[in-house]
MIDOSE-1310 file (N, C-alpha, C; in nm, 2 decimals, decimal comma, always signed):
residues 290
xxxx	+12,58/+4,45/+6,42/+12,66/+4,46/+6,31/+12,77/+4,56/+6,34; +12,90/+4,53/+6,31/+13,01/+4,62/+6,33/+13,03/+4,71/+6,22; +13,04/+4,84/+6,24/+13,06/+4,94/+6,14/+13,21/+4,96/+6,13; +13,27/+4,95/+6,01/+13,41/+4,97/+6,00/+13,46/+5,11/+6,03
xxxx	+13,58/+5,13/+6,08/+13,63/+5,26/+6,10/+13,70/+5,30/+5,97; +13,65/+5,41/+5,91/+13,70/+5,45/+5,78/+13,84/+5,51/+5,79; +13,89/+5,53/+5,92/+14,03/+5,57/+5,93/+14,13/+5,46/+5,92; +14,08/+5,33/+5,92/+14,17/+5,22/+5,90/+14,22/+5,22/+5,76
xxxx	+14,35/+5,22/+5,74/+14,40/+5,22/+5,60/+14,44/+5,08/+5,56; +14,49/+5,07/+5,44/+14,52/+4,94/+5,38/+14,63/+4,87/+5,46; +14,64/+4,74/+5,46/+14,75/+4,68/+5,52/+14,88/+4,70/+5,44; +15,00/+4,67/+5,49/+15,12/+4,70/+5,43/+15,14/+4,62/+5,30
xxxx	+15,09/+4,50/+5,29/+15,11/+4,42/+5,18/+14,98/+4,35/+5,14; +14,96/+4,32/+5,02/+14,84/+4,26/+4,97/+14,84/+4,11/+5,02; +14,73/+4,07/+5,08/+14,72/+3,93/+5,13/+14,67/+3,84/+5,02; +14,73/+3,72/+5,01/+14,69/+3,62/+4,92/+14,62/+3,51/+5,00
xxxx	+14,54/+3,43/+4,94/+14,47/+3,32/+5,00/+14,57/+3,23/+5,08; +14,54/+3,21/+5,21/+14,62/+3,13/+5,30/+14,73/+3,21/+5,37; +14,75/+3,33/+5,34/+14,85/+3,41/+5,41/+14,81/+3,43/+5,55; +14,91/+3,44/+5,64/+14,88/+3,48/+5,78/+14,85/+3,63/+5,78
xxxx	+14,74/+3,66/+5,84/+14,70/+3,80/+5,84/+14,78/+3,88/+5,96; +14,87/+3,97/+5,92/+14,94/+4,04/+6,03/+14,86/+4,14/+6,10; +14,74/+4,18/+6,05/+14,66/+4,28/+6,12/+14,52/+4,22/+6,13; +14,49/+4,12/+6,20/+14,36/+4,06/+6,20/+14,25/+4,15/+6,26
xxxx	+14,29/+4,25/+6,34/+14,19/+4,34/+6,40/+14,14/+4,44/+6,30; +14,21/+4,46/+6,19/+14,17/+4,56/+6,09/+14,06/+4,51/+6,00; +13,97/+4,60/+5,97/+13,86/+4,56/+5,88/+13,89/+4,59/+5,73; +13,99/+4,67/+5,71/+14,03/+4,71/+5,57/+14,16/+4,65/+5,53
xxxx	+14,17/+4,60/+5,41/+14,30/+4,55/+5,37/+14,32/+4,55/+5,22; +14,43/+4,50/+5,17/+14,45/+4,49/+5,03/+14,47/+4,34/+5,00; +14,41/+4,29/+4,90/+14,40/+4,15/+4,87/+14,43/+4,11/+4,73; +14,49/+4,00/+4,71/+14,51/+3,94/+4,57/+14,40/+3,83/+4,56
xxxx	+14,30/+3,86/+4,49/+14,20/+3,75/+4,46/+14,23/+3,68/+4,34; +14,17/+3,56/+4,33/+14,18/+3,47/+4,21/+14,05/+3,46/+4,14; +14,04/+3,50/+4,02/+13,92/+3,49/+3,94/+13,87/+3,35/+3,92; +13,75/+3,31/+3,96/+13,70/+3,18/+3,94/+13,59/+3,18/+3,83
xxxx	+13,52/+3,30/+3,81/+13,43/+3,31/+3,70/+13,43/+3,46/+3,66; +13,40/+3,49/+3,53/+13,38/+3,62/+3,49/+13,29/+3,62/+3,36; +13,16/+3,60/+3,39/+13,07/+3,56/+3,28/+12,97/+3,68/+3,25; +12,94/+3,69/+3,12/+12,83/+3,78/+3,08/+12,70/+3,73/+3,13
xxxx	+12,62/+3,83/+3,19/+12,48/+3,79/+3,23/+12,38/+3,85/+3,13; +12,42/+3,94/+3,05/+12,34/+3,99/+2,93/+12,44/+4,07/+2,84; +12,39/+4,15/+2,75/+12,47/+4,22/+2,66/+12,56/+4,33/+2,72; +12,53/+4,37/+2,84/+12,59/+4,49/+2,90/+12,67/+4,46/+3,03
xxxx	+12,62/+4,36/+3,10/+12,67/+4,34/+3,24/+12,75/+4,20/+3,25; +12,85/+4,20/+3,34/+12,92/+4,08/+3,37/+12,92/+4,06/+3,52; +12,95/+3,93/+3,55/+12,95/+3,89/+3,69/+13,08/+3,82/+3,72; +13,16/+3,88/+3,81/+13,29/+3,82/+3,84/+13,29/+3,77/+3,98
xxxx	+13,35/+3,65/+4,00/+13,36/+3,59/+4,13/+13,51/+3,57/+4,16; +13,55/+3,61/+4,28/+13,69/+3,61/+4,32/+13,70/+3,52/+4,45; +13,80/+3,43/+4,44/+13,84/+3,36/+4,56/+13,94/+3,45/+4,64; +13,91/+3,48/+4,76/+13,99/+3,58/+4,83/+14,03/+3,53/+4,97
xxxx	+14,13/+3,60/+5,03/+14,16/+3,58/+5,17/+14,04/+3,60/+5,26; +14,03/+3,52/+5,36/+13,91/+3,53/+5,45/+13,88/+3,67/+5,51; +13,99/+3,75/+5,52/+13,97/+3,88/+5,57/+13,88/+3,96/+5,48; +13,88/+3,94/+5,35/+13,80/+4,02/+5,26/+13,65/+3,99/+5,27
xxxx	+13,62/+3,87/+5,32/+13,48/+3,83/+5,33/+13,41/+3,89/+5,45; +13,48/+3,98/+5,52/+13,41/+4,06/+5,62/+13,32/+4,17/+5,57; +13,32/+4,19/+5,44/+13,24/+4,29/+5,37/+13,09/+4,26/+5,39; +13,01/+4,36/+5,41/+12,87/+4,34/+5,42/+12,79/+4,44/+5,33
xxxx	+12,66/+4,42/+5,32/+12,58/+4,49/+5,22/+12,60/+4,64/+5,22; +12,62/+4,69/+5,10/+12,64/+4,84/+5,08/+12,78/+4,88/+5,09; +12,87/+4,80/+5,14/+13,01/+4,84/+5,13/+13,07/+4,82/+4,99; +13,20/+4,86/+4,98/+13,26/+4,85/+4,84/+13,40/+4,81/+4,86
xxxx	+13,46/+4,78/+4,74/+13,60/+4,75/+4,73/+13,66/+4,85/+4,62; +13,78/+4,88/+4,63/+13,85/+4,96/+4,53/+13,94/+4,87/+4,45; +13,90/+4,86/+4,32/+13,96/+4,76/+4,23/+14,07/+4,81/+4,14; +14,18/+4,74/+4,14/+14,29/+4,77/+4,05/+14,27/+4,70/+3,92
xxxx	+14,20/+4,77/+3,83/+14,16/+4,70/+3,70/+14,27/+4,69/+3,60; +14,27/+4,58/+3,53/+14,37/+4,57/+3,42/+14,34/+4,66/+3,31; +14,44/+4,69/+3,22/+14,42/+4,77/+3,11/+14,35/+4,70/+3,00; +14,25/+4,76/+2,93/+14,19/+4,70/+2,82/+14,26/+4,72/+2,69
xxxx	+14,36/+4,81/+2,69/+14,42/+4,85/+2,56/+14,57/+4,87/+2,57; +14,63/+4,83/+2,67/+14,78/+4,85/+2,68/+14,82/+4,97/+2,76; +14,74/+5,08/+2,76/+14,78/+5,20/+2,83/+14,74/+5,17/+2,98; +14,82/+5,23/+3,07/+14,80/+5,21/+3,21/+14,67/+5,27/+3,26
xxxx	+14,60/+5,19/+3,35/+14,48/+5,24/+3,42/+14,53/+5,30/+3,55; +14,53/+5,43/+3,56/+14,59/+5,50/+3,67/+14,52/+5,48/+3,81; +14,39/+5,49/+3,81/+14,32/+5,49/+3,94/+14,24/+5,36/+3,95; +14,22/+5,32/+4,08/+14,13/+5,21/+4,11/+13,99/+5,25/+4,08
xxxx	+13,90/+5,15/+4,07/+13,76/+5,18/+4,05/+13,68/+5,13/+4,17; +13,60/+5,21/+4,23/+13,51/+5,17/+4,34/+13,40/+5,09/+4,29; +13,37/+4,98/+4,36/+13,25/+4,90/+4,32/+13,19/+4,83/+4,44; +13,06/+4,84/+4,45/+12,99/+4,78/+4,56/+12,99/+4,63/+4,55
xxxx	+12,99/+4,57/+4,67/+12,99/+4,42/+4,68/+12,85/+4,37/+4,63; +12,85/+4,27/+4,54/+12,73/+4,21/+4,50/+12,69/+4,09/+4,59; +12,79/+4,01/+4,63/+12,76/+3,90/+4,72/+12,88/+3,86/+4,79; +12,87/+3,81/+4,91/+12,98/+3,75/+4,99/+12,94/+3,61/+5,03
xxxx	+13,03/+3,51/+4,99/+13,01/+3,37/+5,03/+13,12/+3,33/+5,12; +13,10/+3,35/+5,25/+13,21/+3,32/+5,35/+13,25/+3,17/+5,35; +13,15/+3,08/+5,33/+13,19/+2,94/+5,33/+13,28/+2,91/+5,21; +13,26/+2,96/+5,10/+13,34/+2,94/+4,98/+13,46/+3,03/+4,98
xxxx	+13,47/+3,14/+5,06/+13,58/+3,23/+5,06/+13,58/+3,32/+4,94; +13,46/+3,36/+4,89/+13,44/+3,44/+4,77/+13,37/+3,57/+4,79; +13,41/+3,67/+4,71/+13,33/+3,79/+4,69/+13,30/+3,81/+4,55; +13,19/+3,87/+4,52/+13,14/+3,88/+4,38/+13,10/+4,03/+4,35
xxxx	+13,12/+4,06/+4,22/+13,08/+4,19/+4,17/+13,00/+4,18/+4,05; +12,90/+4,26/+4,03/+12,82/+4,27/+3,91/+12,85/+4,41/+3,85; +12,89/+4,41/+3,72/+12,93/+4,54/+3,67/+12,90/+4,56/+3,52; +12,89/+4,68/+3,48/+12,86/+4,71/+3,34/+12,99/+4,74/+3,27
xxxx	+13,02/+4,67/+3,17/+13,14/+4,69/+3,09/+13,13/+4,81/+3,00; +13,18/+4,92/+3,05/+13,16/+5,05/+2,98/+13,28/+5,14/+2,97; +13,34/+5,18/+3,09/+13,46/+5,26/+3,08/+13,59/+5,17/+3,07; +13,70/+5,24/+3,07/+13,83/+5,16/+3,06/+13,85/+5,06/+3,17
xxxx	+13,82/+5,10/+3,29/+13,84/+5,01/+3,40/+13,75/+4,89/+3,39; +13,62/+4,90/+3,37/+13,54/+4,79/+3,36/+13,56/+4,71/+3,24; +13,60/+4,77/+3,13/+13,63/+4,70/+3,01/+13,76/+4,61/+3,03; +13,85/+4,67/+3,11/+13,96/+4,58/+3,16/+13,92/+4,47/+3,24
xxxx	+13,83/+4,49/+3,33/+13,78/+4,38/+3,42/+13,72/+4,27/+3,33; +13,65/+4,31/+3,22/+13,58/+4,22/+3,14/+13,68/+4,12/+3,07; +13,81/+4,15/+3,07/+13,91/+4,07/+3,01/+13,97/+3,96/+3,10; +13,93/+3,97/+3,23/+13,98/+3,88/+3,33/+13,93/+3,73/+3,30
xxxx	+14,02/+3,64/+3,31/+13,99/+3,50/+3,29/+14,01/+3,42/+3,42; +13,94/+3,30/+3,43/+13,96/+3,22/+3,55/+14,11/+3,19/+3,57; +14,15/+3,20/+3,69/+14,29/+3,18/+3,73/+14,37/+3,31/+3,74; +14,32/+3,42/+3,68/+14,39/+3,55/+3,68/+14,38/+3,61/+3,82
xxxx	+14,49/+3,68/+3,86/+14,49/+3,75/+3,98/+14,43/+3,89/+3,97; +14,36/+3,94/+4,08/+14,29/+4,07/+4,07/+14,31/+4,13/+4,21; +14,37/+4,25/+4,21/+14,40/+4,32/+4,33/+14,28/+4,41/+4,37; +14,23/+4,39/+4,49/+14,12/+4,46/+4,55/+14,15/+4,51/+4,69
xxxx	+14,10/+4,63/+4,72/+14,13/+4,69/+4,85/+13,99/+4,72/+4,92; +13,98/+4,68/+5,05/+13,86/+4,71/+5,12/+13,84/+4,61/+5,23; +13,72/+4,58/+5,27/+13,60/+4,66/+5,24/+13,60/+4,80/+5,29; +13,54/+4,89/+5,21/+13,55/+5,03/+5,25/+13,41/+5,08/+5,27
xxxx	+13,40/+5,19/+5,35/+13,27/+5,26/+5,36/+13,18/+5,21/+5,46; +13,07/+5,28/+5,48/+12,96/+5,24/+5,57/+12,84/+5,19/+5,48; +12,80/+5,07/+5,51/+12,70/+5,00/+5,44/+12,56/+5,02/+5,50; +12,47/+4,93/+5,45/+12,33/+4,93/+5,50/+12,32/+4,89/+5,64
xxxx	+12,22/+4,94/+5,71/+12,19/+4,90/+5,85/+12,04/+4,86/+5,86; +12,01/+4,76/+5,94/+11,87/+4,72/+5,96/+11,84/+4,74/+6,11; +11,73/+4,81/+6,14/+11,69/+4,82/+6,28/+11,61/+4,70/+6,32; +11,63/+4,66/+6,45/+11,56/+4,54/+6,50/+11,41/+4,54/+6,49
xxxx	+11,35/+4,66/+6,49/+11,20/+4,67/+6,48/+11,15/+4,65/+6,34; +11,23/+4,65/+6,24/+11,19/+4,64/+6,10/+11,16/+4,49/+6,07; +11,04/+4,47/+6,02/+11,00/+4,33/+5,98/+10,99/+4,32/+5,83; +10,96/+4,43/+5,76/+10,95/+4,43/+5,61/+11,01/+4,56/+5,55
xxxx	+11,09/+4,54/+5,45/+11,15/+4,65/+5,38/+11,12/+4,65/+5,23; +11,14/+4,77/+5,17/+11,12/+4,77/+5,02/+11,25/+4,83/+4,96; +11,30/+4,76/+4,87/+11,42/+4,81/+4,79/+11,38/+4,84/+4,65; +11,42/+4,95/+4,60/+11,38/+5,00/+4,47/+11,51/+5,05/+4,40
xxxx	+11,54/+4,99/+4,29/+11,67/+5,02/+4,22/+11,65/+5,01/+4,07; +11,76/+5,06/+4,00/+11,76/+5,05/+3,86/+11,90/+5,03/+3,81; +11,91/+4,95/+3,70/+12,04/+4,92/+3,64/+12,14/+4,86/+3,74; +12,26/+4,90/+3,73/+12,37/+4,85/+3,81/+12,34/+4,88/+3,96
xxxx	+12,25/+4,98/+3,99/+12,22/+5,01/+4,13/+12,16/+4,89/+4,20; +12,10/+4,80/+4,12/+12,04/+4,68/+4,18/+12,15/+4,58/+4,23; +12,27/+4,59/+4,17/+12,38/+4,51/+4,22/+12,42/+4,55/+4,36; +12,40/+4,68/+4,39/+12,43/+4,73/+4,52/+12,33/+4,69/+4,62
xxxx	+12,20/+4,69/+4,58/+12,09/+4,65/+4,67/+12,07/+4,50/+4,69; +12,12/+4,42/+4,59/+12,09/+4,28/+4,60/+12,14/+4,22/+4,73; +12,26/+4,25/+4,78/+12,31/+4,18/+4,90/+12,23/+4,23/+5,03; +12,15/+4,33/+5,01/+12,06/+4,37/+5,12/+11,96/+4,26/+5,15
xxxx	+11,92/+4,18/+5,05/+11,83/+4,07/+5,07/+11,91/+3,96/+5,15; +12,03/+3,94/+5,13/+12,11/+3,85/+5,21/+12,12/+3,89/+5,36; +12,14/+4,02/+5,38/+12,14/+4,07/+5,51/+12,01/+4,06/+5,58; +11,90/+4,09/+5,50/+11,76/+4,08/+5,56/+11,73/+3,94/+5,59
xxxx	+11,76/+3,84/+5,50/+11,74/+3,70/+5,53/+11,80/+3,65/+5,66; +11,92/+3,70/+5,68/+12,00/+3,66/+5,80/+11,93/+3,72/+5,93; +11,85/+3,83/+5,91/+11,79/+3,89/+6,03/+11,64/+3,87/+6,03; +11,59/+3,78/+5,95/+11,44/+3,75/+5,95/+11,35/+3,86/+5,90
xxxx	+11,41/+3,95/+5,81/+11,33/+4,06/+5,76/+11,28/+4,03/+5,62; +11,15/+4,06/+5,59/+11,10/+4,04/+5,46/+11,13/+4,15/+5,36; +11,15/+4,11/+5,24/+11,20/+4,21/+5,14/+11,10/+4,21/+5,02; +11,06/+4,33/+4,98/+10,99/+4,34/+4,85/+11,09/+4,42/+4,76
xxxx	+11,13/+4,37/+4,65/+11,23/+4,43/+4,56/+11,17/+4,47/+4,43; +11,17/+4,60/+4,40/+11,11/+4,66/+4,28/+11,23/+4,68/+4,19; +11,24/+4,61/+4,08/+11,35/+4,61/+3,99/+11,31/+4,69/+3,86; +11,38/+4,80/+3,84/+11,35/+4,89/+3,73/+11,46/+4,87/+3,62
xxxx	+11,41/+4,87/+3,49/+11,51/+4,85/+3,38/+11,45/+4,90/+3,25; +11,53/+4,92/+3,15/+11,48/+4,97/+3,02/+11,39/+4,86/+2,95; +11,44/+4,74/+2,96/+11,36/+4,63/+2,91/+11,39/+4,50/+2,98; +11,32/+4,39/+2,95/+11,34/+4,27/+3,02/+11,48/+4,21/+3,01
xxxx	+11,55/+4,23/+2,90/+11,68/+4,18/+2,88/+11,79/+4,23/+2,97; +11,76/+4,35/+3,04/+11,86/+4,41/+3,12/+11,82/+4,42/+3,27; +11,71/+4,34/+3,30/+11,67/+4,34/+3,44/+11,78/+4,27/+3,53; +11,83/+4,34/+3,63/+11,94/+4,29/+3,71/+11,90/+4,22/+3,84
xxxx	+11,97/+4,12/+3,88/+11,97/+4,06/+4,01/+11,84/+3,99/+4,05; +11,75/+3,97/+3,96/+11,62/+3,91/+4,00/+11,64/+3,77/+4,06; +11,73/+3,69/+4,00/+11,76/+3,56/+4,05/+11,81/+3,56/+4,19; +11,90/+3,65/+4,22/+11,96/+3,65/+4,35/+11,85/+3,70/+4,45
xxxx	+11,77/+3,80/+4,42/+11,66/+3,84/+4,51/+11,57/+3,72/+4,54; +11,53/+3,65/+4,43/+11,44/+3,54/+4,44/+11,50/+3,43/+4,53; +11,62/+3,39/+4,51/+11,69/+3,29/+4,58/+11,70/+3,32/+4,73; +11,70/+3,44/+4,76/+11,71/+3,49/+4,90/+11,57/+3,51/+4,97
xxxx	+11,46/+3,48/+4,89/+11,33/+3,48/+4,95/+11,26/+3,62/+4,93; +11,31/+3,71/+4,85/+11,25/+3,84/+4,83/+11,13/+3,82/+4,74; +11,03/+3,91/+4,75/+10,92/+3,92/+4,66/+10,96/+4,02/+4,56; +10,97/+3,99/+4,43/+11,02/+4,08/+4,33/+10,91/+4,13/+4,24
xxxx	+10,92/+4,26/+4,20/+10,83/+4,32/+4,11/+10,91/+4,39/+4,00; +10,89/+4,35/+3,88/+10,97/+4,41/+3,77/+10,89/+4,52/+3,70; +10,96/+4,64/+3,68/+10,89/+4,75/+3,61/+10,99/+4,79/+3,50; +10,93/+4,81/+3,38/+11,01/+4,83/+3,26/+10,97/+4,96/+3,18
xxxx	+11,07/+5,02/+3,12/+11,05/+5,13/+3,03/+10,97/+5,09/+2,91; +11,00/+4,97/+2,86/+10,95/+4,92/+2,73/+10,79/+4,91/+2,74; +10,73/+4,88/+2,85/+10,59/+4,87/+2,86/+10,53/+4,98/+2,94; +10,61/+5,08/+2,99/+10,56/+5,19/+3,06/+10,54/+5,17/+3,21
xxxx	+10,56/+5,05/+3,26/+10,54/+5,02/+3,40/+10,64/+5,08/+3,49; +10,75/+5,13/+3,44/+10,85/+5,20/+3,52/+10,82/+5,35/+3,54; +10,71/+5,40/+3,48/+10,68/+5,54/+3,50/+10,66/+5,56/+3,65; +10,71/+5,68/+3,69/+10,70/+5,72/+3,83/+10,56/+5,70/+3,89
xxxx	+10,46/+5,74/+3,81/+10,32/+5,73/+3,86/+10,29/+5,59/+3,90; +10,33/+5,49/+3,81/+10,30/+5,35/+3,84/+10,38/+5,30/+3,96; +10,50/+5,33/+3,97/+10,59/+5,29/+4,08/+10,53/+5,35/+4,21; +10,48/+5,47/+4,21/+10,42/+5,53/+4,32/+10,30/+5,45/+4,37
xxxx	+10,22/+5,41/+4,27/+10,10/+5,33/+4,31/+10,14/+5,20/+4,38; +10,25/+5,14/+4,33/+10,29/+5,01/+4,39/+10,34/+5,04/+4,53; +10,42/+5,14/+4,55/+10,47/+5,17/+4,68/+10,35/+5,21/+4,78; +10,26/+5,28/+4,73/+10,14/+5,32/+4,82/+10,06/+5,19/+4,86
xxxx	+10,05/+5,10/+4,77/+9,99/+4,97/+4,80/+10,06/+4,90/+4,91; +10,19/+4,89/+4,89/+10,28/+4,82/+4,99/+10,27/+4,89/+5,13; +10,26/+5,02/+5,13/+10,25/+5,09/+5,25/+10,12/+5,06/+5,32; +10,01/+5,06/+5,24/+9,88/+5,03/+5,29/+9,87/+4,89/+5,35
xxxx	+9,95/+4,80/+5,29/+9,95/+4,66/+5,34/+10,04/+4,64/+5,46; +10,11/+4,74/+5,50/+10,20/+4,73/+5,62/+10,33/+4,66/+5,59; +10,37/+4,66/+5,46/+10,49/+4,59/+5,42/+10,61/+4,68/+5,40; +10,60/+4,80/+5,46/+10,71/+4,90/+5,44/+10,75/+4,97/+5,57
xxxx	+10,85/+4,90/+5,64/+10,90/+4,96/+5,76/+11,02/+5,05/+5,72; +11,08/+5,04/+5,60/+11,19/+5,12/+5,56/+11,21/+5,11/+5,41; +11,26/+5,22/+5,35/+11,29/+5,22/+5,21/+11,44/+5,21/+5,18; +11,48/+5,15/+5,07/+11,62/+5,15/+5,03/+11,63/+5,17/+4,88
xxxx	+11,72/+5,25/+4,83/+11,73/+5,27/+4,69/+11,87/+5,30/+4,64; +11,89/+5,28/+4,51/+12,02/+5,31/+4,44/+12,00/+5,31/+4,29; +12,07/+5,40/+4,22/+12,07/+5,39/+4,08/+11,98/+5,49/+4,00; +11,90/+5,56/+4,06/+11,81/+5,65/+3,99/+11,77/+5,77/+4,07
xxxx	+11,79/+5,89/+4,02/+11,75/+6,01/+4,09/+11,60/+6,03/+4,10; +11,53/+5,99/+4,00/+11,38/+6,01/+4,00/+11,32/+5,91/+4,11; +11,38/+5,79/+4,12/+11,33/+5,70/+4,22/+11,37/+5,74/+4,36; +11,48/+5,80/+4,37/+11,52/+5,85/+4,50/+11,43/+5,96/+4,54
xxxx	+11,39/+6,05/+4,45/+11,30/+6,16/+4,49/+11,16/+6,11/+4,52; +11,12/+6,01/+4,45/+10,99/+5,95/+4,48/+10,99/+5,89/+4,62; +11,09/+5,81/+4,66/+11,10/+5,75/+4,79/+11,11/+5,86/+4,90; +11,19/+5,96/+4,87/+11,20/+6,07/+4,97/+11,06/+6,13/+5,00
xxxx	+10,99/+6,16/+4,89/+10,86/+6,22/+4,91/+10,76/+6,13/+4,99; +10,75/+6,00/+4,95/+10,66/+5,91/+5,02/+10,71/+5,88/+5,16; +10,84/+5,88/+5,18/+10,90/+5,86/+5,31/+10,86/+5,97/+5,41; +10,87/+6,09/+5,36/+10,83/+6,21/+5,44/+10,68/+6,21/+5,46
xxxx	+10,61/+6,17/+5,36/+10,46/+6,18/+5,38/+10,41/+6,07/+5,48; +10,47/+5,95/+5,48/+10,42/+5,85/+5,56/+10,51/+5,82/+5,69; +10,62/+5,90/+5,70/+10,71/+5,88/+5,82/+10,79/+5,75/+5,81; +10,83/+5,71/+5,69/+10,91/+5,59/+5,66/+11,05/+5,62/+5,65
xxxx	+11,14/+5,57/+5,73/+11,28/+5,60/+5,72/+11,34/+5,53/+5,59; +11,46/+5,58/+5,55/+11,52/+5,52/+5,43/+11,67/+5,54/+5,42; +11,73/+5,46/+5,34/+11,87/+5,47/+5,31/+11,90/+5,47/+5,16; +11,99/+5,54/+5,12/+12,03/+5,54/+4,97/+12,18/+5,52/+4,96
xxxx	+12,21/+5,43/+4,87/+12,35/+5,41/+4,83/+12,39/+5,51/+4,72; +12,48/+5,60/+4,74/+12,52/+5,70/+4,65/+12,63/+5,65/+4,55; +12,62/+5,69/+4,43/+12,72/+5,66/+4,33/+12,80/+5,79/+4,30; +12,94/+5,77/+4,30/+13,02/+5,89/+4,28/+13,16/+5,84/+4,23
xxxx	+13,22/+5,93/+4,15/+13,36/+5,90/+4,11/+13,45/+5,92/+4,23; +13,55/+5,83/+4,25/+13,64/+5,83/+4,36/+13,78/+5,82/+4,31; +13,88/+5,86/+4,40/+14,02/+5,84/+4,36/+14,08/+5,75/+4,47; +14,09/+5,81/+4,60/+14,16/+5,73/+4,70/+14,08/+5,62/+4,76
xxxx	+13,95/+5,65/+4,78/+13,86/+5,55/+4,84/+13,85/+5,55/+4,99; +13,93/+5,63/+5,06/+13,92/+5,63/+5,21/+13,92/+5,77/+5,27; +13,89/+5,87/+5,19/+13,86/+6,00/+5,24/+13,97/+6,11/+5,24; +14,09/+6,08/+5,18/+14,20/+6,17/+5,18/+14,19/+6,28/+5,07
xxxx	+14,13/+6,24/+4,95/+14,15/+6,33/+4,84/+14,03/+6,42/+4,81; +13,91/+6,40/+4,87/+13,80/+6,48/+4,86/+13,74/+6,49/+4,72; +13,77/+6,40/+4,64/+13,71/+6,40/+4,50/+13,57/+6,36/+4,50; +13,53/+6,28/+4,60/+13,39/+6,22/+4,60/+13,29/+6,30/+4,68
xxxx	+13,33/+6,43/+4,72/+13,24/+6,51/+4,80/+13,11/+6,54/+4,73; +13,00/+6,53/+4,81/+12,87/+6,56/+4,76/+12,79/+6,64/+4,86; +12,69/+6,71/+4,82/+12,61/+6,79/+4,91/+12,49/+6,72/+4,97; +12,47/+6,74/+5,10/+12,36/+6,68/+5,17/+12,29/+6,79/+5,25
xxxx	+12,17/+6,76/+5,29/+12,09/+6,86/+5,37/+12,07/+6,79/+5,50; +12,13/+6,85/+5,61/+12,12/+6,79/+5,74/+12,06/+6,90/+5,83; +11,95/+6,87/+5,90/+11,89/+6,97/+5,99/+11,87/+7,11/+5,92; +11,83/+7,11/+5,80/+11,80/+7,23/+5,73/+11,92/+7,30/+5,67
xxxx	+12,04/+7,25/+5,69/+12,16/+7,31/+5,64/+12,23/+7,22/+5,53; +12,29/+7,29/+5,43/+12,36/+7,22/+5,33/+12,50/+7,19/+5,38; +12,54/+7,06/+5,38/+12,68/+7,02/+5,42/+12,74/+6,93/+5,32; +12,87/+6,93/+5,32/+12,95/+6,84/+5,23/+13,00/+6,72/+5,30
xxxx	+12,98/+6,60/+5,24/+13,03/+6,48/+5,29/+13,10/+6,40/+5,18; +13,20/+6,32/+5,23/+13,27/+6,23/+5,14/+13,20/+6,10/+5,12; +13,16/+6,06/+5,00/+13,09/+5,94/+4,97/+13,16/+5,82/+5,02; +13,29/+5,82/+5,00/+13,37/+5,70/+5,03/+13,38/+5,68/+5,18
xxxx	+13,40/+5,79/+5,26/+13,42/+5,78/+5,40/+13,30/+5,79/+5,48; +13,21/+5,88/+5,45/+13,08/+5,89/+5,53/+12,97/+5,80/+5,48; +12,99/+5,75/+5,36/+12,89/+5,66/+5,30/+12,97/+5,53/+5,25; +12,92/+5,47/+5,14/+12,84/+5,53/+5,04/+12,69/+5,52/+5,07
xxxx	+12,65/+5,46/+5,19/+12,51/+5,46/+5,22/+12,48/+5,57/+5,32; +12,37/+5,65/+5,29/+12,33/+5,77/+5,37/+12,18/+5,76/+5,40; +12,15/+5,85/+5,50/+12,01/+5,87/+5,53/+11,94/+5,93/+5,40; +11,83/+5,86/+5,36/+11,77/+5,90/+5,23/+11,72/+6,04/+5,24
xxxx	+11,67/+6,09/+5,35/+11,61/+6,22/+5,35/+11,72/+6,33/+5,35; +11,84/+6,30/+5,37/+11,95/+6,40/+5,37/+12,02/+6,41/+5,23; +11,99/+6,32/+5,14/+12,05/+6,31/+5,01/+11,99/+6,42/+4,92; +12,08/+6,49/+4,85/+12,04/+6,59/+4,75/+12,06/+6,52/+4,62
xx	+11,96/+6,53/+4,53/+11,97/+6,46/+4,40/+12,08/+6,51/+4,31; +12,11/+6,44/+4,21/+12,21/+6,48/+4,11/+12,15/+6,50/+3,97
């Protein structure tokens, strides 16, 4: 897998479908996508699919795009919104995002209709990595964090790695990404606040069982501080490596503004790293909770 150079900046002009790419060697660019679908998947989340220039389909699991969202209310939306890739379909020339319609940017996204143009920049950041020795991995996420973890199943399937996906949510109606995980061959386990199954103690029992069964060569998580802490503790206890996709407010998206700096613990020392440039995926044991 090729890791993008975060020092590569956007191309000089946004590329539309069919344009000749003046910088084919670059992994990062600015693109004008065409909305093909933008549908509600439940009362809170929407799924948008964009037809894009083939350069944009170089994105892989854990990477993100910086989205120039339309205004939901007539006032200008000043900053782009970072969003992890939900799925890449290279054959169809499409990238997909799963998002919660909440702030002004995502409420603006929710207004997009099929045929509308949508400006996206990326793919940005360092995504997930799989080691050749790993045969089975466990992903554990909650809410929109599952949108970040879902393409990991696509990456795993391409590399012959088995996936157990533990999907945490408030209730059954807002469980995210189960269909995509299932379609890609993952074994899914749903845990809910509504019936108490999402309690940390129960999730810990599930993880300990998977570890005992030899189904846990690595941990992956996103979307919940308490689940991150649980996986860190069990990873340290059993010697299981892990990766976490960090969520953070960003402005520039490529490391110049330092707005997305967070604290990490590396070799016993506290250090600052930029989520957009050094991540958004990090060594799980180095992440400090929020």
